[in-house]
C-alpha angles and dihedrals in degrees: 000000000000093000093053098046122222134277119244125185112214113180107306094332120093109213128190115208125193119231095228137100089260117107115278115260130192114219096184120133105263096177091114090061091055092057114114119254118260126223122225133179122225107245099174137006106224100187147271124307139170129083091287100024093257095136129065121212113218137176111229135192119210115238093216094047110035093187095059120091127172136168119244137179116238126195114208134023115334135161139177112292096029117133117229126201105219116200090189118033106174100072120084125201119250116248 
């Protein structure tokens, strides 16, 4: 067990740490974090959500793929026609 290290799940990234005095290293696949950001335009403002109404749900259309629409949560002021820079474009907000 000690020679193999142990498995630790941190968020969505699986990291393997060695049980040695050497510095800890994460060997998870971080290719998704290197993906370029995608731009999307706000097509429709759905409404406010969150326990205190601090988040706005919007429907966005991707500028590179005009047939793809998803719903996202936006914190801060947003209105129809705004362009968002999405660092992660696969997740969709719950309704």
